N, C-alpha and C positions, 0 to 999 in steps of 0.2 A: 104667490110665487111669481117671479118675473120670468119673462120669456128669455131664452139664452141669447137671442139677438135683440137686446133691449134698446137699441139705438133709436132715438127719436130725432130725425132730421129729414128735411126734404132735399138736402144737397145730394145730387145724384152721384157725384164722385165718392162721397163718403159712404153712400148706400152700397156701392159695389166692393168695398173693402172686406177682406176676410174678418171673421170675428176677432182673431188674434190682433190684426192690424188696427181694428177699431178700438180694441182694449188698450192699445199703446197710446192712443190719442185722447180717448174719451175723458179721462180724469182731468185733463188740462184745458178742456174747452170752456169758454164763457160765451153765453148767448147774448147778443146785443142787437138792438133795433138798428136797422140800416136806413137812415133818412137820406133824402136827396142831397147831393153834394158832400156827403161824408167821405173823407179821404181814407181809403184803405191802405194805400202805399204812396207816400210822398216821393217825388222824383229826387234822385241823387242824395238821399238820406238813408241812414241805416234802417234796415227792415227789422222792426221790433216785433211785429205780429204777422201771422198768416191768417187769412180770412177765407171761410167757406160760406158763401152766400146761400141762403135758403129761399131766396126769391129776389125779384127785382132785376135790374140790369146794372152792371158796372162797365165803365168806359176806361179803356187804356189810351192814354194821351201821350203822344210824342211832341216835343217842342223843338222847333228849329228857329234860330235867332232871326233869320231873314224872312220867314214865312209864318211864324207863330205856331199855335197849337193845332194838332191834327189828331182826330180819333183814328187809331190804328187797329183797334180791336174792341170787342164787346164780349161780355159773358154774363151768365146768371147762375142759377142754382146747379148747373152741371159742372162747375169748375171752381177754381180757387185763385186767390191773389197771394203771391209769394213765390212764384216760380224761379226767380233769380237765385234763391237759396239752393235749389237742387244741384246746380253745377258748382256751387261754392262761392257765389257772389254774395255780398251782404247789402248791396244797394241795387236800385233799378233806375235806369235813365228815364223811365216812364212814370207818369202820374196815373194812379188808378183811383177812381172815385165812383160813388153811387150816382148813376144817371137817372134811374127810375126807382122810386120807393117800391117796396113790395113786401118786405118781410123783415126777417132777422138774419143774422149771420153768426156762425160759430168762429170764435177767435181763439188762437193758441199762440203762445209766445214762440218766437223764432227759434230760440235755443232748445226748447222742449220739442218742437216740431222736428228739428234736425236730429236730436237724440233718438226720437222714435224712428225716423227714416233710416238712421244708421244701424238701428237694431233689427230692421226687417228688410230683407231683400225684396219680398213681395210688395211691401208698401212702396219702396223706392221705385220698383218697376212700374207699378200702377200709376204713380205720380209722373214718371217720365213718359209713359204712354200718353197721359193727358197733355204734356208739353208738346208732343208730336202732333196731337190733334189740334192744339191751339195754333201751332205754326201753319198747319194746313188751312185752318179757318182764316188766319190773318192774310195768307196768300190769296185766298178767295175774295176777301174784302178789297185787297189791293187791285185785283183784276176787275172787280165790280166797279170800283171807284174810277178806274182808268177808262173803262169801255162801255159802261151802261149809262142810260139816261137817269135823271133824278128820280123818276117814278119807280124804276126797277131797283135802284139803290134803297129807296125808302121801303119798298116791299120787302127787301132782303133784311133790313134792319128790324122791321116789325115782326 
């Protein structure tokens, strides 16, 4: 007999979902290996899948024509790639790719993800709280990059 909470994932965001919210997503997940440089979300292209890493580190890259690419955020198994879908966008201006190998990730189609989110207010609220957390983290990175020495920035990244 299986345990009522039969989720097997090390993604911390998925781990805090209610059993009902987990059940909305679980049938649609595909587990895939996340190798270094694997693109999770290409910039300025339709978001086809949402990714929940189970390890490793993903980088969020902004690109400015006159200065090139800049890492504006990082995340790992505590977060997900696909946040622009939450407010209704279908593309992201940022590239998200795996920076550090580490594990696998759970992938779900964007349309199935949106359907689940629209069926559950608690799922939507949990995901939006994550977005707020990521905004705070990104602001902290910007402050660190602007005001700290290289050693301190490296320590923060590690």
